[in-house]
Backbone bond lengths (Angstrom), bond angles and torsions (degrees), N, CA, C in turn:
res aa  C-N    CA-C-N  psi(-1)  N-CA   C-N-CA  omega(-1)  CA-C   N-CA-C  phi
1 S - - - 1.457 - - 1.517 110.14 -
2 S 1.301 116.67 149.45 1.468 121.16 -176.72 1.520 113.19 -66.30
3 D 1.329 118.92 -21.07 1.464 119.66 179.52 1.526 111.88 -64.09
4 Q 1.305 118.14 -19.71 1.464 121.63 177.83 1.514 111.39 -74.13
5 R 1.311 117.93 -10.27 1.450 121.83 -178.74 1.532 113.20 -107.62
6 L 1.306 117.85 4.71 1.462 120.50 -178.11 1.521 111.80 -60.34
7 S 1.305 117.87 -32.41 1.471 120.43 179.76 1.523 111.90 -66.96
8 Q 1.310 118.40 -19.02 1.469 122.82 -177.62 1.519 113.42 -90.77
9 I 1.315 118.27 -6.48 1.458 122.06 -177.71 1.518 109.84 -67.65
10 K 1.343 116.21 129.85 1.458 121.33 -177.91 1.539 112.77 -118.26
11 A 1.310 117.28 1.36 1.467 122.62 179.14 1.528 107.42 -128.34
12 P 1.343 117.00 154.56 1.462 119.99 179.67 1.525 112.05 -53.04
13 L 1.319 115.42 131.66 1.461 121.48 -178.52 1.522 109.34 -138.65
14 L 1.314 115.93 129.25 1.459 122.80 174.27 1.516 107.78 -104.43
15 V 1.345 116.42 122.36 1.450 122.76 177.44 1.526 106.79 -112.16
16 M 1.326 117.15 126.12 1.463 119.99 -178.73 1.513 109.61 -122.52
17 N 1.323 116.42 137.83 1.460 122.09 177.86 1.518 108.01 -148.90
18 A 1.310 115.76 143.95 1.458 121.28 174.56 1.518 108.44 -96.40
19 Y 1.322 116.24 137.11 1.460 120.89 -179.68 1.527 110.94 -61.87
20 D 1.335 116.71 -32.06 1.467 120.06 -178.99 1.529 113.01 -89.61
21 D 1.325 117.97 16.32 1.462 122.50 177.42 1.532 108.82 -62.46
22 P 1.341 117.90 120.55 1.466 119.16 -178.07 1.538 113.15 -73.32
23 I 1.313 118.81 -18.47 1.466 122.50 -179.43 1.525 110.60 -90.36
24 V 1.338 116.99 -44.14 1.461 122.74 178.68 1.525 106.98 -125.42
25 P 1.343 117.32 79.55 1.470 119.82 -175.05 1.524 112.38 -68.29
26 G 1.323 114.21 153.00 1.448 121.57 -176.11 1.517 115.41 -52.13
27 F 1.323 117.65 -39.52 1.460 119.73 -177.54 1.539 111.86 -63.77
28 S 1.331 117.44 -19.23 1.476 120.89 179.92 1.520 112.49 -87.26
29 L 1.325 118.14 -0.10 1.469 121.66 -173.91 1.526 115.15 -94.25
30 M 1.310 118.74 -0.61 1.462 119.87 -173.60 1.538 112.75 -56.02
31 G 1.310 117.81 -43.18 1.467 120.48 177.90 1.512 111.82 -65.41
32 S 1.311 116.88 -39.67 1.472 121.43 179.12 1.530 111.03 -66.07
33 I 1.314 116.14 -41.84 1.460 119.80 179.96 1.518 110.36 -63.03
34 E 1.318 116.98 -43.32 1.470 120.64 179.20 1.526 110.74 -65.35
35 A 1.323 117.35 -41.91 1.466 120.09 178.18 1.525 110.83 -63.40
36 A 1.314 117.64 -39.73 1.466 120.98 178.52 1.521 111.19 -64.73
37 R 1.322 117.18 -37.51 1.467 120.71 179.23 1.521 112.16 -65.89
38 Q 1.318 116.97 -25.29 1.466 121.66 -178.34 1.535 112.71 -80.23
39 N 1.331 117.66 -14.04 1.459 121.32 -177.22 1.527 109.17 -118.33
40 P 1.337 117.03 114.72 1.467 119.27 -178.33 1.528 113.81 -66.74
41 Q 1.309 118.99 -11.22 1.463 121.84 177.50 1.529 112.41 -83.11
42 V 1.322 116.63 -12.45 1.472 120.47 -173.54 1.524 109.96 -108.97
43 M 1.320 115.43 128.59 1.453 121.38 172.53 1.521 107.08 -116.72
44 M 1.326 115.58 118.88 1.458 119.92 179.60 1.515 109.57 -108.08
45 A 1.308 115.63 124.31 1.456 121.77 179.64 1.519 108.10 -113.45
46 V 1.322 116.12 124.48 1.463 121.91 177.08 1.521 107.53 -118.51
47 T 1.314 115.51 118.69 1.465 120.73 178.68 1.533 108.75 -99.92
48 S 1.305 116.87 157.03 1.460 119.80 -179.25 1.529 111.86 -71.25
49 H 1.330 117.32 -32.59 1.454 121.73 -178.05 1.519 109.88 -130.21
50 G 1.288 115.81 158.50 1.452 120.89 178.17 1.520 112.57 152.92
51 G 1.336 115.54 -19.75 1.452 118.62 179.24 1.514 111.84 66.47
52 H 1.315 116.15 -156.48 1.458 121.93 179.10 1.519 108.75 -99.59
53 L 1.319 116.18 115.31 1.473 122.16 -176.89 1.525 111.16 58.98
54 G 1.312 116.08 40.87 1.457 121.48 -173.17 1.503 114.56 -104.32
55 W 1.301 116.13 -117.83 1.460 125.77 -174.44 1.532 110.96 60.42
56 C 1.320 115.58 44.88 1.465 119.61 176.38 1.523 109.14 -75.99
57 D 1.305 115.87 136.30 1.462 121.31 177.47 1.508 110.30 -88.30
58 R 1.311 115.98 136.38 1.460 120.07 175.07 1.513 109.24 -66.85
59 G 1.288 116.10 135.52 1.456 120.51 176.73 1.515 114.61 79.90
60 E 1.330 117.98 -11.33 1.462 120.34 -178.65 1.526 111.25 -78.27
61 G 1.333 115.83 -34.85 1.463 117.60 -176.20 1.521 110.75 57.53
62 W 1.293 116.84 -135.24 1.457 120.64 -179.69 1.530 111.97 -102.76
63 G 1.320 117.37 6.09 1.450 119.31 -178.12 1.512 112.29 -96.94
64 G 1.301 117.01 138.26 1.460 122.29 174.87 1.523 113.37 69.15
65 P 1.318 114.74 161.72 1.469 119.00 179.83 1.519 111.26 -69.64
66 G 1.300 115.44 141.23 1.451 121.26 177.56 1.510 111.01 -91.25
67 W 1.310 115.27 -176.36 1.459 121.85 -177.16 1.515 112.03 -56.24
68 V 1.320 117.33 -49.21 1.467 120.48 -175.95 1.536 111.35 -63.64
69 E 1.308 117.63 -35.99 1.456 120.21 177.24 1.517 111.13 -66.96
70 R 1.334 117.04 -40.01 1.469 120.26 178.49 1.535 110.61 -64.89
71 V 1.319 117.35 -41.19 1.457 120.54 178.23 1.524 110.90 -63.29
72 A 1.333 116.81 -46.90 1.458 120.90 -179.58 1.528 111.54 -61.87
73 C 1.318 116.50 -44.44 1.471 119.55 179.19 1.517 111.68 -65.35
74 G 1.320 117.47 -39.03 1.470 120.73 176.53 1.505 111.38 -62.64
75 F 1.316 117.50 -41.66 1.462 121.39 177.23 1.526 110.73 -61.94
76 L 1.335 117.06 -46.96 1.467 120.65 -179.39 1.514 112.26 -63.52
77 E 1.342 116.97 -40.96 1.462 120.39 178.73 1.526 110.20 -61.89
78 T 1.334 117.63 -44.50 1.447 121.39 -179.92 1.521 110.79 -65.84
79 A 1.326 118.44 -42.29 1.462 121.45 178.26 1.517 110.93 -61.06
80 M 1.327 117.42 -40.51 1.462 120.60 179.14 1.519 111.29 -67.73
81 E 1.334 117.33 -39.92 1.467 120.74 178.10 1.524 110.19 -63.09
82 L 1.320 117.84 -44.95 1.459 121.24 -179.90 1.518 111.14 -63.58
83 Q 1.325 117.10 -38.76 1.457 120.93 179.24 1.515 110.86 -66.70
84 S 1.323 118.72 -38.66 1.454 120.53 -179.79 1.527 112.45 -71.00
85 E 1.327 117.49 -20.36 1.457 120.96 177.29 1.523 112.47 -79.34
86 E 1.315 117.21 -16.90 1.484 120.92 -178.59 1.480 111.86 -76.10
């Protein structure tokens, strides 16, 4: 599993998982969460809802960026800003 490689990450990485994911349920993430905490390059976000590859916004339909896209873009923008300050 890829969580065994979190300690090797050398660039900013956002990992997102929903606790109610039927494929990778929240209770199975304890090792991944601990591994992510050990690496300052990794930010792991676990939401209570979202399902598997979900996080659909009500009323958004297929138009415009949804919540998960806004979170990912915000993370990337911040990572780029921090890198340019170095």
